[in-house]
N, C-alpha and C positions, 0 to 999 in steps of 0.2 A: 973281312966278310966271314971268314971261317969262324972267328970268335963269336960273331953274332948268332950263328946257327948252333954253336956248342952250348951256349948259356941256357937256352930253353930246353935242350935235351937233358942237361944235367939237372935242371929244376924238376923235370918230369921223373927222372930216375930217383932222385931224392924223395920226392913226394910219394912215389910208389913204395919205397922201403919204409917210410914213416907210417903209411896207411896199412901195411901188411898186418900188424897185430890187431887192428880194429875189427871187431866182430859185430855183425848185425843180429838183431833178435835175441840178445842174451837175456832179455827180461822174462822169458818164458819160465814159469814156475813148475810146470809139470813135465814129466818125461815125454808125454805125447805132444807133438807140435800142434799149433793152432790149425784149424781146417781152412780158414780164410787167409789169403795173403794179398798184399797190395804193394804198389810202388808208385812213386812220383819223382820226377826228375826235371831239371832244367838241362836242356841239351845244347851242346856246341859241336857242330860237325864241320870237318875240314874235307872238302872234296879232293879226290885223287884223280890222277890222269885217266882218261881224257876229260872227265867232268870238270876238272880244275880250270880248263881253258874257257868254260862257259859260266861258271858261278863262283862266287867268293865263299868264304866261311859263313856258315849259317848258324842260327840259334833258334831255340824253340822249347817246347814242353812235351812231356810224355807222362801218361798215367795209365796204370794197369791194375786189374784185380784178377784174382783166381781162386781156385779151390785145390787144397792139398788132399789127395786120396790117401797118401801115406807119407813117410819121411822122404821117399825117393820119387814118387809120382805125383804130378800136379798138372793142371791145365791153367792157362792164363789168357786173358783178353787184354789188349792194350790199344790205346789211341795215342798218336803222336802228331804234333804240328811243328813244322819248321818254316821259318821265314827265309826266302831266298833272294839274293841280289845278283844280277848279271855282272860280268866283268866288262870293262871298256872294250876289250877285244871282241867279245860276243856282240856288242851293240854297234861296232864299227861298220859292218856291212849295211845295217839298217839305217844308220846315220848318213852313210854315203849315198844310199839309194834315195833317201828323202831330202838330201842336201841340207841337213839340219843337225847341228851338234848338240842341241838342247833336248835330245830324246833320252829318257831314262826308263828303267824297267823294274819290275818287282814280281815275285812269285811266292806261292804258298804250296806246301806239300803236307797233306793230311793222310796218315796211314791208320788203318784199322786192321789188327791182326788177332788171330787165335793160335795159340801155341801149346805144345806138349813139352813138359820139362822133366828130365830124368836127372836127379841130383844125387851126388855122393858127398856126404858131409862127414868131416873128421872132427877131432877135438879143437883144432886150431884152423886148419885149412879145409876147403871144400872145392868141388868143381861141379859143373852141370852141363848137360847137353840140351839144347833147345831147338825145336823145329816146328814149323807150322806154315800156315798160309794166311793170306789176307788180301786186302785191296788198298790201293792208294789213290788219292784224288790230287791232281796237280793242276794249278792254274797259273797263268802268267799274263802280265799286261804291260804294254808300253804306254808311256805318257809323255806329254810335252808341257812344260811350264810356260804359262802365258803371263807376261808382265801387264799388270793393271796400272793405268796411269794415276796421276794425282787426283784428277776430277772424276769421282765415281758417282754416277747418277743412280738413284735407287729405282728399282723395278719391283713392283709388288709381287710379280710372279717368281722372282729369284732372290728376293730379300735385298741385301746391300750390294749385290753384284751388278756390274754394268749390264745394260740391256743386250749388248751384242757379244760379250765375252764371258768366259768362265775362268777361274783362277788356275785350273789344271784340266787338261783335256785328255781323256783316255783315247788313244789311237786304235789299239787293237787289244782284244782280250781272248785268251784261249783257256779251255777247260778240258781235262782229259782224265776221266776215271779209268783205272786199270787194275786188274788182278795180278798178283805176283806171289811166288813162293818165297819163303823165308827160312833160313837155317843159320844157326850160329853156335858158338861154343865159348864158354868163359872158364878160364882156369885161375 
């Protein structure tokens, strides 16, 4: 088991050292930086304790645009979306209460942030401090899959679905818009 955890750690360390000499935005032809900046990313997030007991690793997208006042000072706006899936342990009390093991869940997290960035750029390496605020919108739903039999009668109101069943039934749906501060540092 120890070897299984060491291999991904070594892969991450090697990938970090391979990526160190890579520099972004080396295509700028003038001494002055461009006034506009942007970023786009595919995100993979791994929850930490205690969140790891409720959700699995997530994936999503992020996109941001901003304005550079100078080489060091800029503002950024970013939107991020992550797809979340609950763990079996998080669903266990709900499944026990409903006496049904066929309950599944899904969630979405959308964040909209505005940030100030103070950057220090060298010839090869650089660092920046970033901080700001924003809000996030989180929703979650529970669903139960319903088996549809071989003989499916057509109902004009529902198309090809049976008159008394639906292929998936949403049991409960939550929505929670929230404001939150954000701060970070990248070296």
